[in-house]
C-alpha positions as a Markdown table, in Angstrom:
| # | Residue | x | y | z |
|---|---|---|---|---|
| 1 | Met | 87.6 | -113.4 | 56.4 |
| 2 | Asn | 87.2 | -110.3 | 54.2 |
| 3 | Phe | 90.0 | -109.0 | 52.0 |
| 4 | Tyr | 90.0 | -105.4 | 50.9 |
| 5 | Leu | 92.3 | -103.9 | 48.2 |
| 6 | Leu | 92.9 | -100.2 | 48.4 |
| 7 | Arg | 94.8 | -98.3 | 45.7 |
| 8 | Ala | 95.3 | -94.7 | 44.6 |
| 9 | Ser | 92.7 | -93.2 | 42.3 |
| 10 | Asp | 95.4 | -92.3 | 39.8 |
| 11 | Asp | 98.1 | -94.1 | 37.8 |
| 12 | Asn | 101.1 | -92.0 | 38.8 |
| 13 | Ala | 103.3 | -95.0 | 39.5 |
| 14 | Ile | 103.6 | -95.7 | 35.7 |
| 15 | Phe | 106.8 | -94.6 | 34.0 |
| 16 | Lys | 106.5 | -94.1 | 30.3 |
| 17 | Ala | 108.6 | -92.5 | 27.5 |
| 18 | Ala | 107.8 | -89.0 | 26.2 |
| 19 | Gly | 105.2 | -88.8 | 23.5 |
| 20 | Val | 103.6 | -92.1 | 24.4 |
| 21 | Ala | 99.9 | -92.3 | 25.4 |
| 22 | Ala | 99.3 | -92.2 | 29.2 |
| 23 | Gly | 99.6 | -95.6 | 30.8 |
| 24 | Lys | 96.8 | -97.3 | 32.8 |
| 25 | Val | 96.8 | -100.0 | 35.4 |
| 26 | Asn | 94.4 | -102.9 | 34.7 |
| 27 | Ile | 94.0 | -105.5 | 37.5 |
| 28 | Thr | 92.8 | -108.9 | 36.1 |
| 29 | Arg | 93.9 | -111.3 | 38.8 |
| 30 | Ile | 94.9 | -111.1 | 42.5 |
| 31 | Ser | 96.6 | -114.0 | 44.3 |
| 32 | Leu | 97.0 | -114.0 | 48.1 |
| 33 | Met | 99.4 | -116.2 | 49.9 |
| 34 | Met | 99.2 | -116.5 | 53.7 |
| 35 | Arg | 101.5 | -118.4 | 55.9 |
| 36 | Arg | 99.8 | -120.5 | 58.6 |
| 37 | Val | 101.6 | -121.2 | 61.9 |
| 38 | Thr | 100.6 | -124.3 | 63.9 |
| 39 | Pro | 101.8 | -124.2 | 67.5 |
| 40 | Ser | 103.4 | -127.2 | 69.2 |
| 41 | Asp | 101.3 | -129.1 | 71.8 |
| 42 | Val | 103.2 | -127.2 | 74.6 |
| 43 | Ala | 102.6 | -123.8 | 73.0 |
| 44 | Asp | 99.0 | -124.7 | 72.3 |
| 45 | Tyr | 98.4 | -125.6 | 75.9 |
| 46 | Glu | 99.9 | -122.3 | 77.1 |
| 47 | Leu | 97.8 | -120.3 | 74.6 |
| 48 | Ile | 94.6 | -122.1 | 75.9 |
| 49 | Lys | 95.5 | -121.1 | 79.5 |
| 50 | Ile | 96.0 | -117.5 | 78.4 |
| 51 | Ile | 92.7 | -117.4 | 76.6 |
| 52 | Lys | 90.8 | -119.0 | 79.5 |
| 53 | Ser | 92.3 | -116.6 | 82.0 |
| 54 | Gln | 91.2 | -113.6 | 79.9 |
| 55 | Glu | 94.7 | -112.2 | 80.3 |
| 56 | Thr | 95.9 | -109.1 | 78.4 |
| 57 | Leu | 99.3 | -109.3 | 76.7 |
| 58 | Asp | 101.4 | -106.4 | 75.5 |
| 59 | Ile | 102.9 | -106.9 | 72.0 |
| 60 | Gly | 105.7 | -104.7 | 70.8 |
| 61 | Phe | 106.1 | -104.0 | 67.1 |
| 62 | Arg | 107.5 | -101.5 | 64.6 |
| 63 | Ser | 105.0 | -99.2 | 62.9 |
| 64 | Arg | 105.6 | -97.1 | 59.8 |
| 65 | Tyr | 104.1 | -93.6 | 59.1 |
| 66 | Leu | 104.6 | -91.8 | 55.9 |
| 67 | Asp | 103.9 | -88.1 | 55.6 |
| 68 | Lys | 104.5 | -85.6 | 52.8 |
| 69 | Arg | 104.1 | -81.9 | 52.0 |
| 70 | Asn | 105.0 | -79.3 | 49.4 |
| 71 | Val | 108.2 | -77.4 | 49.8 |
| 72 | Asp | 108.3 | -73.6 | 49.2 |
| 73 | Gln | 111.0 | -72.1 | 46.9 |
| 74 | Asn | 113.2 | -71.0 | 49.8 |
| 75 | Thr | 116.6 | -71.9 | 51.2 |
| 76 | Ser | 115.3 | -73.0 | 54.5 |
| 77 | Phe | 112.5 | -75.4 | 55.6 |
| 78 | Asp | 110.8 | -76.2 | 58.9 |
| 79 | Trp | 108.2 | -79.0 | 59.3 |
| 80 | Arg | 106.4 | -80.3 | 62.4 |
| 81 | Leu | 105.7 | -84.0 | 61.8 |
| 82 | Gly | 102.6 | -85.6 | 63.3 |
| 83 | Leu | 102.8 | -88.8 | 65.4 |
| 84 | Arg | 100.6 | -90.7 | 67.8 |
| 85 | Thr | 101.5 | -90.2 | 71.4 |
| 86 | Thr | 101.6 | -94.0 | 71.9 |
| 87 | Glu | 104.6 | -94.3 | 69.5 |
| 88 | Lys | 108.3 | -93.7 | 70.0 |
| 89 | Pro | 110.2 | -92.8 | 66.9 |
| 90 | Arg | 113.4 | -94.8 | 66.2 |
| 91 | Tyr | 114.4 | -94.2 | 62.5 |
| 92 | Ile | 113.4 | -91.4 | 60.1 |
| 93 | Leu | 114.1 | -91.4 | 56.4 |
| 94 | Val | 113.6 | -88.2 | 54.2 |
| 95 | Gly | 113.6 | -87.7 | 50.5 |
| 96 | Phe | 112.6 | -85.0 | 47.9 |
| 97 | Gln | 110.9 | -85.3 | 44.5 |
| 98 | Thr | 110.6 | -82.5 | 42.0 |
| 99 | Ile | 107.9 | -82.5 | 39.4 |
| 100 | Arg | 107.5 | -86.3 | 39.6 |
| 101 | Glu | 104.0 | -86.7 | 41.2 |
| 102 | Gly | 101.4 | -87.0 | 38.5 |
| 103 | Asn | 104.0 | -87.1 | 35.8 |
| 104 | Gln | 104.4 | -90.4 | 34.1 |
| 105 | Glu | 107.4 | -89.2 | 32.2 |
| 106 | Gln | 109.4 | -89.0 | 35.4 |
| 107 | Asn | 110.5 | -92.1 | 37.3 |
| 108 | Ala | 108.6 | -92.0 | 40.6 |
| 109 | Ser | 111.1 | -94.4 | 42.2 |
| 110 | Met | 113.9 | -91.9 | 42.1 |
| 111 | Phe | 114.5 | -88.8 | 44.3 |
| 112 | Asp | 116.1 | -85.4 | 43.9 |
| 113 | His | 118.7 | -83.8 | 46.2 |
| 114 | Cys | 117.5 | -80.2 | 45.6 |
| 115 | Asp | 121.0 | -78.9 | 46.5 |
| 116 | Leu | 120.5 | -79.7 | 50.2 |
| 117 | Arg | 123.2 | -78.3 | 52.5 |
| 118 | Asn | 122.0 | -79.3 | 56.0 |
| 119 | Met | 119.2 | -81.2 | 57.6 |
| 120 | Trp | 118.4 | -82.3 | 61.2 |
| 121 | Ile | 115.7 | -83.7 | 63.3 |
| 122 | Glu | 114.6 | -82.3 | 66.7 |
| 123 | Leu | 112.8 | -84.5 | 69.2 |
| 124 | Asn | 111.5 | -82.1 | 71.8 |
| 125 | Glu | 114.8 | -80.4 | 72.6 |
| 126 | Glu | 117.2 | -83.1 | 71.4 |
| 127 | Arg | 118.8 | -82.8 | 68.0 |
| 128 | Tyr | 119.9 | -85.5 | 65.5 |
| 129 | Pro | 122.6 | -85.4 | 64.4 |
| 130 | Ala | 124.3 | -83.2 | 67.0 |
| 131 | Thr | 126.5 | -81.4 | 64.4 |
| 132 | Asn | 125.6 | -79.8 | 61.1 |
| 133 | Tyr | 126.0 | -81.4 | 57.7 |
| 134 | Ser | 127.9 | -79.3 | 55.1 |
| 135 | Leu | 126.6 | -80.9 | 51.9 |
| 136 | Ser | 127.1 | -79.9 | 48.3 |
| 137 | Phe | 125.5 | -82.6 | 46.1 |
| 138 | Pro | 126.6 | -81.0 | 42.8 |
| 139 | Asn | 130.2 | -81.0 | 44.0 |
| 140 | Met | 130.0 | -84.5 | 45.5 |
| 141 | Lys | 130.4 | -83.3 | 49.1 |
| 142 | Ile | 128.1 | -86.0 | 50.3 |
| 143 | Thr | 130.4 | -88.5 | 52.1 |
| 144 | Arg | 128.8 | -88.2 | 55.5 |
| 145 | Ala | 125.2 | -88.4 | 54.3 |
| 146 | Tyr | 126.1 | -91.4 | 52.1 |
| 147 | Arg | 127.7 | -93.1 | 55.0 |
| 148 | His | 124.8 | -92.5 | 57.3 |
| 149 | Ala | 122.3 | -93.7 | 54.7 |
| 150 | Ser | 124.3 | -96.9 | 54.2 |
| 151 | Asn | 124.0 | -97.6 | 57.9 |
| 152 | Phe | 120.2 | -98.0 | 57.8 |
| 153 | Ala | 120.0 | -101.6 | 56.9 |
| 154 | Glu | 122.7 | -102.4 | 59.4 |
| 155 | Asp | 120.8 | -100.6 | 62.2 |
| 156 | Tyr | 117.3 | -101.9 | 61.3 |
| 157 | Tyr | 118.0 | -105.4 | 59.8 |
| 158 | Asn | 121.4 | -106.1 | 61.3 |
| 159 | Met | 122.8 | -106.5 | 57.8 |
| 160 | Thr | 126.4 | -105.6 | 56.8 |
| 161 | Asn | 127.0 | -102.7 | 54.4 |
| 162 | Leu | 128.5 | -105.1 | 51.9 |
| 163 | Ile | 125.1 | -106.7 | 51.5 |
| 164 | Ser | 122.8 | -103.7 | 52.1 |
| 165 | Leu | 124.3 | -101.3 | 49.7 |
| 166 | Cys | 123.8 | -103.6 | 46.7 |
| 167 | Gly | 126.3 | -101.8 | 44.5 |
| 168 | Ile | 124.9 | -98.3 | 45.2 |
| 169 | Thr | 127.8 | -95.9 | 44.6 |
| 170 | Pro | 128.2 | -92.4 | 45.9 |
| 171 | Ser | 127.2 | -91.2 | 42.4 |
| 172 | Asp | 124.1 | -93.3 | 42.4 |
| 173 | Tyr | 123.3 | -91.9 | 45.8 |
| 174 | Arg | 123.6 | -88.4 | 44.5 |
| 175 | Asp | 121.7 | -88.8 | 41.3 |
| 176 | Leu | 119.1 | -91.5 | 42.1 |
| 177 | Tyr | 118.6 | -92.1 | 45.8 |
| 178 | Pro | 119.6 | -89.0 | 47.9 |
| 179 | Ile | 117.8 | -90.3 | 51.0 |
| 180 | Met | 118.7 | -88.7 | 54.3 |
| 181 | Tyr | 118.6 | -91.1 | 57.2 |
| 182 | Phe | 118.4 | -90.3 | 60.9 |
| 183 | Asn | 118.8 | -92.8 | 63.7 |
| 184 | Val | 116.9 | -91.3 | 66.7 |
| 185 | Ser | 116.7 | -94.5 | 68.7 |
| 186 | Lys | 119.1 | -93.2 | 71.4 |
| 187 | Gln | 116.9 | -90.9 | 73.5 |
| 188 | Ser | 117.4 | -89.5 | 77.0 |
| 189 | Glu | 115.5 | -90.8 | 80.0 |
| 190 | Arg | 113.3 | -87.8 | 80.2 |
| 191 | Met | 111.8 | -88.5 | 76.8 |
| 192 | Lys | 110.7 | -92.1 | 77.7 |
| 193 | Asp | 107.4 | -91.1 | 79.3 |
| 194 | Ser | 106.7 | -87.9 | 77.5 |
| 195 | Thr | 104.9 | -87.0 | 74.3 |
| 196 | Val | 107.5 | -86.6 | 71.5 |
| 197 | Asp | 107.3 | -83.5 | 69.3 |
| 198 | Ile | 109.1 | -84.1 | 66.0 |
| 199 | Arg | 110.5 | -81.2 | 63.9 |
| 200 | Leu | 112.4 | -81.5 | 60.6 |
| 201 | Lys | 114.6 | -78.6 | 59.6 |
| 202 | Ala | 116.6 | -78.2 | 56.4 |
| 203 | Glu | 118.8 | -75.6 | 54.7 |
| 204 | Phe | 119.7 | -75.4 | 51.0 |
| 205 | Asn | 122.5 | -73.9 | 49.0 |
| 206 | Thr | 120.0 | -72.6 | 46.4 |
| 207 | Pro | 116.3 | -72.1 | 46.5 |
| 208 | Val | 114.3 | -75.3 | 46.3 |
| 209 | Pro | 112.9 | -75.9 | 42.7 |
| 210 | Ala | 109.2 | -75.3 | 42.1 |
| 211 | Gly | 107.0 | -78.4 | 42.3 |
| 212 | Thr | 109.1 | -80.1 | 45.0 |
| 213 | Ile | 107.5 | -82.5 | 47.6 |
| 214 | Ile | 109.2 | -83.8 | 50.7 |
| 215 | Phe | 108.5 | -87.3 | 52.0 |
| 216 | Ala | 109.3 | -88.4 | 55.6 |
| 217 | Leu | 109.0 | -92.1 | 56.7 |
| 218 | Ile | 109.0 | -92.5 | 60.5 |
| 219 | Ile | 109.6 | -96.0 | 61.9 |
| 220 | Ser | 108.5 | -96.2 | 65.5 |
| 221 | Asp | 108.1 | -98.6 | 68.4 |
| 222 | Arg | 104.5 | -99.2 | 69.3 |
| 223 | Ile | 102.6 | -101.3 | 71.8 |
| 224 | Ala | 99.6 | -103.4 | 70.8 |
| 225 | Lys | 97.5 | -105.7 | 73.0 |
| 226 | Leu | 96.2 | -109.2 | 72.8 |
| 227 | Thr | 93.0 | -109.4 | 74.7 |
| 228 | Ser | 90.8 | -112.5 | 75.4 |
| 229 | Asn | 87.1 | -112.9 | 76.0 |
| 230 | Gly | 87.6 | -116.4 | 77.4 |
| 231 | Asp | 87.0 | -117.9 | 73.9 |
| 232 | Arg | 89.6 | -116.4 | 71.6 |
| 233 | Leu | 92.3 | -113.8 | 71.4 |
| 234 | Arg | 91.8 | -110.4 | 69.7 |
| 235 | Phe | 94.5 | -108.1 | 68.5 |
| 236 | Glu | 94.0 | -104.4 | 69.4 |
| 237 | Tyr | 96.1 | -101.3 | 68.6 |
């Protein structure tokens, strides 16, 4: 087995105080822990039969795709997101960062609200949510967005809000983690066998600050395959 470690060519993830020399990441040791699953005798027998029959099995799993782009200094924004045709989007999370990339004096784990007023997702001709937001982060008009964001862990992990929020208050959400969350899992029948076109649209109360980047994380259903050559199983995307 070969193990490859890939990392960014920069050290932007470091957070340092002003006036301190630029930080640098030095990797001196890597430990890898892998769980090993041993099937029972009954399961082992069934696997052997599948391998010998050279049967192909469909395996469903959730894939994650992160995209980003610069945002112009306007009060409106339109973005067509790319996605493989074999994937069906289920959840989309969106966040902004202003002058944080490549700046070690800014905490890269935090996000900026950019005075967002409204945002929605369009899957082909279907819109999520169906009605507009009317947000004003500076004035704490964020109840609906905060409530939707708090639902992510419950939707995805089946966790209660009491556990998933972990003490994140509305003020924390506004100042530290203003993430917009869209549950697009409920789709019409006509979209099940069609290629999905994803568009993200946003409106702002004031022009977006210079140096702003938008990030979109798309969590989708995807089908992989287990194929057999008569001797062993192989996982194929």
